[in-house]
C-alpha positions as CSV (number, residue, x, y, z in Angstrom):
1,X,86.0,124.6,220.7
2,X,82.6,123.2,221.2
3,X,80.0,125.7,219.9
4,X,76.3,126.2,220.1
5,X,74.8,128.2,217.2
6,X,71.3,129.7,217.7
7,X,69.2,130.7,214.7
8,X,70.8,127.6,213.0
9,X,68.6,127.8,209.9
10,X,69.9,131.2,208.8
11,X,72.6,132.2,206.3
12,X,75.3,133.3,208.7
13,X,74.6,130.4,211.1
14,X,74.9,127.9,208.2
15,X,78.3,129.3,207.2
16,X,79.5,129.2,210.8
17,X,78.4,125.6,211.0
18,X,80.4,124.6,208.0
19,X,83.5,126.1,209.5
20,X,83.3,124.7,213.1
21,X,84.0,121.0,213.4
22,X,82.5,120.6,216.9
23,X,79.2,122.5,216.9
24,X,75.5,122.1,217.3
25,X,73.4,124.5,215.3
26,X,69.8,124.7,216.3
27,X,67.1,126.3,214.1
28,X,64.2,128.3,215.5
29,X,62.0,125.2,215.3
30,X,64.6,123.3,217.4
31,X,65.3,126.1,219.8
32,X,63.1,129.1,220.6
33,X,65.5,131.6,222.2
34,X,62.6,133.3,223.9
35,X,61.9,130.0,225.9
36,X,64.1,130.1,229.0
37,X,63.7,126.4,229.8
38,X,64.6,125.4,226.2
39,X,67.7,127.5,226.5
40,X,68.7,125.9,229.7
41,X,68.2,122.4,228.2
42,X,70.3,123.4,225.2
43,X,73.2,124.5,227.4
44,X,72.9,121.3,229.5
45,X,72.9,119.1,226.4
46,X,75.5,120.8,224.3
47,X,77.8,122.2,227.1
48,X,79.2,124.9,224.8
49,X,82.5,126.7,225.2
50,X,81.3,129.4,222.8
51,X,77.8,130.5,221.8
52,X,77.2,132.2,218.5
53,X,73.8,134.0,218.7
54,X,72.6,134.3,215.1
55,X,68.9,134.3,216.2
56,X,67.2,137.6,215.4
57,X,63.9,139.2,214.4
58,X,65.2,141.4,211.6
59,X,62.3,142.2,209.4
60,X,62.5,146.0,210.0
61,X,59.0,146.8,208.8
62,X,57.3,144.1,210.9
63,X,59.3,144.9,214.0
64,X,57.7,148.4,213.9
65,X,54.3,146.9,214.6
66,X,55.4,143.9,216.6
67,X,57.4,145.6,219.3
68,X,57.0,142.9,222.0
69,X,58.3,140.2,219.7
70,X,61.2,142.4,218.5
71,X,62.4,143.0,222.1
72,X,61.7,139.4,223.2
73,X,64.0,138.0,220.5
74,X,66.5,140.8,220.0
75,X,67.0,141.9,223.6
76,X,65.4,139.7,226.4
77,X,66.6,136.5,224.8
78,X,70.1,137.9,224.5
79,X,70.1,138.7,228.2
80,X,69.1,135.1,229.0
81,X,71.9,133.7,226.7
82,X,74.4,136.1,228.3
83,X,73.4,134.9,231.8
84,X,73.7,131.3,230.8
85,X,77.1,131.9,229.3
86,X,78.3,133.6,232.5
87,X,77.0,130.8,234.6
88,X,78.6,128.1,232.5
89,X,81.8,129.9,231.5
90,X,81.0,129.9,227.8
91,X,82.0,132.8,225.5
92,X,79.1,134.7,223.9
93,X,79.3,136.1,220.3
94,X,76.3,138.2,219.5
95,X,75.5,139.7,216.1
96,X,74.2,143.3,215.7
97,X,73.6,145.8,213.0
98,X,74.7,149.1,211.5
99,X,71.1,150.3,212.1
100,X,72.0,151.2,215.6
101,X,73.4,154.4,214.1
102,X,71.1,157.2,212.8
103,X,73.1,157.6,209.6
104,X,73.5,161.4,209.8
105,X,77.3,161.3,210.0
106,X,79.4,162.1,207.0
107,X,82.1,159.6,207.7
108,X,81.8,155.8,208.4
109,X,80.9,154.9,212.0
110,X,83.6,153.4,214.2
111,X,83.0,151.0,217.1
112,X,83.2,153.8,219.7
113,X,80.8,156.2,218.0
114,X,77.6,156.9,219.8
115,X,74.6,154.9,218.6
116,X,71.3,156.6,217.9
117,X,68.8,154.1,216.7
118,X,65.7,155.3,214.8
119,X,63.4,152.2,214.6
120,X,62.0,149.5,216.9
121,X,64.3,147.0,215.2
122,X,67.4,149.2,215.8
123,X,66.4,150.0,219.4
124,X,65.9,146.4,220.2
125,X,69.2,145.4,218.6
126,X,71.0,148.0,220.6
127,X,69.3,146.8,223.8
128,X,70.6,143.3,222.9
129,X,74.2,144.6,222.6
130,X,74.0,146.2,226.0
131,X,72.5,143.0,227.5
132,X,75.2,140.8,226.0
133,X,78.0,143.0,227.4
134,X,76.4,143.7,230.8
135,X,75.5,140.1,231.6
136,X,78.4,138.1,230.0
137,X,81.9,139.2,230.8
138,X,84.1,138.9,227.8
139,X,81.1,138.9,225.3
140,X,81.8,139.9,221.8
141,X,79.3,141.9,219.9
142,X,79.8,141.9,216.1
143,X,78.1,144.7,214.1
144,X,77.7,144.0,210.4
145,X,75.6,145.2,207.5
146,X,73.6,144.1,204.4
147,X,74.1,140.4,204.9
148,X,73.6,137.9,202.1
149,X,74.7,134.3,201.9
150,X,74.3,131.0,200.1
151,X,71.5,129.8,202.4
152,X,69.3,132.8,201.9
153,X,67.1,134.4,204.5
154,X,63.9,132.4,205.2
155,X,62.1,135.3,206.8
156,X,62.6,137.5,203.8
157,X,62.1,135.0,201.1
158,X,65.7,134.7,200.1
159,X,68.5,137.2,200.3
160,X,68.7,140.6,198.6
161,X,70.7,139.3,195.6
162,X,68.2,136.5,194.8
163,X,65.2,138.7,195.4
164,X,66.5,141.4,193.0
165,X,67.3,138.9,190.3
166,X,63.9,137.4,190.6
167,X,62.2,140.8,190.6
168,X,64.2,142.0,187.5
169,X,63.1,138.9,185.6
170,X,59.5,139.2,186.6
171,X,59.0,142.9,186.3
172,X,61.6,144.0,183.6
173,X,62.5,147.1,185.6
174,X,63.6,148.1,189.1
175,X,63.5,151.1,191.4
176,X,66.1,151.2,194.1
177,X,67.1,153.8,196.8
178,X,70.4,155.6,195.9
179,X,70.8,157.6,199.1
180,X,71.3,154.8,201.6
181,X,75.0,153.8,201.9
182,X,76.4,150.6,203.3
183,X,78.9,147.8,202.8
184,X,77.0,144.6,201.6
185,X,78.6,141.7,203.4
186,X,78.9,138.1,202.3
187,X,78.1,135.8,205.3
188,X,80.8,133.4,204.3
189,X,83.4,136.1,204.8
190,X,81.7,137.3,208.0
191,X,81.8,133.8,209.4
192,X,85.6,133.5,208.8
193,X,86.2,136.9,210.3
194,X,84.1,136.0,213.4
195,X,86.2,133.0,214.1
196,X,89.4,135.0,213.7
197,X,88.0,137.5,216.2
198,X,87.2,134.8,218.7
199,X,90.7,133.3,218.2
200,X,92.2,136.7,218.9
201,X,90.3,137.0,222.2
202,X,88.3,140.0,221.0
203,X,85.6,141.3,223.4
204,X,83.3,144.3,223.4
205,X,82.0,145.7,220.1
206,X,83.7,145.0,216.7
207,X,82.6,146.1,213.2
208,X,83.1,143.4,210.6
209,X,81.9,144.0,207.1
210,X,83.4,143.5,203.6
211,X,85.5,146.5,202.5
212,X,84.4,149.5,200.5
213,X,81.0,151.1,200.3
214,X,78.1,151.6,197.9
215,X,74.4,152.5,197.8
216,X,71.7,149.9,197.4
217,X,71.3,151.2,193.9
218,X,75.0,150.6,193.1
219,X,74.8,147.2,194.7
220,X,71.8,146.3,192.6
221,X,73.6,147.4,189.4
222,X,76.6,145.3,190.3
223,X,74.3,142.3,190.8
224,X,72.6,142.7,187.4
225,X,75.9,143.2,185.7
226,X,77.3,139.9,187.2
227,X,74.1,138.1,186.4
228,X,74.1,139.3,182.8
229,X,70.6,140.8,183.2
230,X,69.9,144.0,181.2
231,X,67.3,145.8,183.1
232,X,66.5,149.5,183.7
233,X,67.2,150.5,187.3
234,X,65.7,153.8,188.4
235,X,67.6,155.5,191.3
236,X,65.2,157.0,193.9
237,X,65.4,158.9,197.1
238,X,64.3,157.3,200.4
239,X,60.8,158.3,201.5
240,X,59.6,157.6,205.0
241,X,55.8,157.3,205.2
242,X,53.9,157.8,208.4
243,X,54.3,154.8,210.7
244,X,57.2,153.4,208.7
245,X,60.7,152.8,210.2
246,X,63.6,155.1,209.4
247,X,66.8,153.7,207.9
248,X,70.3,155.2,208.2
249,X,71.4,157.1,205.0
250,X,75.0,156.4,206.0
251,X,75.2,152.8,207.2
252,X,78.9,152.4,206.5
253,X,81.0,151.0,209.3
254,X,84.6,151.7,210.1
255,X,86.7,149.3,212.1
256,X,89.4,151.0,214.2
257,X,89.1,148.5,217.1
258,X,89.2,145.5,214.7
259,X,92.3,147.0,213.1
260,X,93.9,147.6,216.4
261,X,93.6,143.9,217.2
262,X,95.4,143.1,214.0
263,X,92.4,141.4,212.4
264,X,92.6,140.9,208.7
265,X,90.3,143.2,206.7
266,X,87.6,141.5,204.7
267,X,87.9,141.7,200.9
268,X,86.1,144.3,198.9
269,X,82.3,143.9,198.6
270,X,82.5,143.6,194.7
271,X,85.0,140.7,195.0
272,X,82.9,139.0,197.7
273,X,79.7,139.5,195.6
274,X,81.3,137.9,192.5
275,X,82.5,134.9,194.6
276,X,79.0,134.4,196.1
277,X,77.3,134.6,192.8
278,X,79.8,132.1,191.3
279,X,79.1,129.7,194.2
280,X,75.4,130.2,194.0
281,X,75.5,129.7,190.2
282,X,74.1,133.1,189.5
283,X,76.9,134.5,187.3
284,X,76.2,135.1,183.7
285,X,77.6,132.4,181.5
286,X,78.4,134.9,178.7
């Protein structure tokens, strides 16, 4: 398949690019997804059979104060992409987030559970999901969580793993929320799972994360153990100050629809983390 990948400079897009032989990955500098004419030119030049939309405005704190930009990137641009896919016969694969849920449930959220977003970021991402499915027949929306990858996240100054390692070495101590649960997901694994879903003809919403679940505190402890860094990590409760975005306490995703399609479950998050840190040369040599 000939693929167009938006947000080509990001960590997931970079992993997809390495797996797809015939693809064009365009970074934000090369393709602004909020520019309608630029999108049309990209479709005309690439003539994709499938479009992986990895472009997103995902700085949760900044989205809260830059609402117009959040909706321009996370919702309106998705509508334009969906329309162009429908016009050209291309398949749209759009990426979303566990943040579309409020996190109040006791059990992990399945694909058919009702979203209840609690921040501008989450609301704009849910709007993007609806736009993808409404304007592009056969579109696939992939929700995932806690992404980290070999190529980092430029907008956040690296991924969570590298940021925590740097902070531990600089500060000698860490504080991390222990009441927000999720499944951290290696983008290398998510890229492989995404292609498997496309090959299976999946459409609608799918949840694809690594297996298992942990808190950000537990994830941080695992990172430090693998890196061989002895540092005090204080578990703290989430506090939401006035004007700050809320985050789901339970952000763990179940995958009944993905399982019903016979898609292979992704490996456990601890195994994926160890593989990532090995490849990133972050593992302790001891």
